[in-house]
N, C-alpha and C positions, 0 to 999 in steps of 0.2 A: 422818661420816668425811671424809677429805680432799676427795673429789670434790664433795660438797655444799658444803663451805666455799669451795672455789675457784670453783664455779659462782655462789654467792651474791656473792662478792667481785667477779667479773666483771660480773654483772648490775648491782650497785650502781655499779660504775665506768662502765658504759655509760650508766646513768641520769644520772650526774653530768656526762657528756660532752655531754649534750643532743643537738642536731642534728648535732653534729660527727661522732659515731659513730666516733671514733678513741680507742683506749685503748692505754696504754703498759704493757707487761708485762715482767717479768724472764724469762729463758730457761726456768727450771723450770716456772713457771705457764703460760707460753705453749705449751710442748711438751705439757704435761699436758692443757691445754684443747683443743689440736688433736687429740690422740689420742681424747679423749672427745667431740669435736665440740660443744663448749660455746659456740661463737660463733654468733650469729644472722647473718642475711644482711646484707650491707652494712657489716659491722664491719671497720674498718681497724686492723691491729695494728702497733704500733711496739715493737721490742725495746729495753729499757732496759739500760744498762751496769750490770753487777753491782756495781760499786764504790759505787753510790749507795743500795743497799738499806738500810743501817743509819745513814744520815745523820741521821735524826730519832729514833734510839733513845735510851733513857735509859741512861747509863753511870755506874758508880761503881766506885771502888777500895775494897777493904776489907782488914783485917788477918786473915790466915788463922787465927791462934791465938785472937784475941779477938772476931772479927767486927766490930771497931770500924770505923766509917765513916771513910775517909781522904780522900775528896773526890769530887765529881761532875766528870765529864770531858765535854768537847765531842767532836764527831765527829773532829776532827783527831788525837785521841789514838789512834784506830784505825790511823793511818798509821805508827805506830811498829812496829819489828820485834818479833816475839813474844819475842825474846831479852830484851826488857825484863823479863820475868818470871823469867828466870834471874839477872838482876842484882838483882832485887827479889823474892827468894824468899819473903819473908813476906807478899807481897801477892797478892790475887786480884782479878779483874775480874768485875763483875756487869752483865748487860745485859738490859733489857726492850725488846721491840719488837713492834709489831703483826704482824710477819711470823711470829713464833713462835706466835701464836694460830692461824695458818693450819695449822701442822703439829702442833697439840695439845701445845704446850710452853708452860710459864708464863714461864720466864726461863732464861738460860744463863750460868753462871759459868765462868771460865777461869783456870787456874793451872798452875804447874809442880809436879809431884809431888815431895815431899821425899825420898822413898826411891829411886824409879826415875829421876827426872829427866825424865819424860815430860811433854808438854803435855796436861793433862786438861780435858775438858769435863764439867760437872756440870749436871744439869737435872731438872726435874720433867715427866714425860711423862704427859699426861692420857688414858690408855687404861685400859680395864677390866682387872681381874685375869685374866679369861678369855683374854686375849691373850698370856699368859706364854710359851707355847711358840713362838708366832710371833715374838715379840720376840727371844727367845733364839736362834732359828734365824737370824733376820736378822743379828744381831751376829756369830754364828759364821761365817756365809757371807761377810759384807762386810768384816770387819776383816782386814787384810792381814798376819796373823802367826799362827803356831801358838800362841804364848804370849801372845796379846793378852789384856789384863786388862779385864774389864767387870764392874762392880758394878751389879746390878739388884736392887732391893728394893721391894716393893709396900707403900705406906703406906695401910692400910685406913681410917684416920681421914680422911685427905685425899683418898683415892680416886685417887692418882697413883703412878706408878713413879718412884722416885729412881734416876737413872741417872748413872753415872760411867764414862767411857771415855777411853782415850788417843788423842788425835787423831793421834799419830805412826803409828798403824796404819790410818788411813783413806787410801785411794788418793788421790793428789794432794797429800799433805802434804809440805812441805819446811821445813827449819830456817830458811831465809832469808825466809819469808813474813812479811807484816805481820799485825797483829792483825785488821785488816779482812778480809784474805784468809782468815785462820783462821776467823773467824766466818762468812764466806761458805761455806767448806768444811763447817763444822758444819751450816749451814742446808741445804745440798745433800744432806748425809747424812741429815738428819732428814726432808727431803722424800721421799727415796728410801724411808725407813722407812715413811712414811705411804702411799706407793704400794704397798709390799709388803703392808701390813695390809689395804688395800682389795682387792687382787687375790684374797686368800684369804677375804674376807668373804662 
């Protein structure tokens, strides 16, 4: 679960720091680790700016209808406004990042819904089928709308949940945000989901 993965990541980071004993963490991991008292003695923590989390992520654009690869993008693409996808409705973006491993997600795609015009996040959530009620309860509680649409389907062959939800219904969303800010919000939401699954475990 999330706690074990965060603890392992912190331990590995401390080892890499050598005698320095200084580690840099983003806010989500730092607050989680403090609550769980995952830091050893003498460890100095430096909070990293959230804007850098996905600088080394793998990004590509694809065609929604054909899944055709349209191009690999650098981190600067993330600084475009999310309205890019309203101007290019046939496109979606696909991102792989080491940070998604921490929250039990394989990758996250982002696009504008053709029917409702919402900004949708699609991902594979690596949790067992037995978590179904907890996952559904989390989305029902956290999404900021009575008519919030969430598609959850368990793929028994892959052993993952296929998840599709509108980012518009997540607290903190706004139409003026950049793609980078949208992915940061998605990550924060998924981290919160991981914490919720852990509390009930």
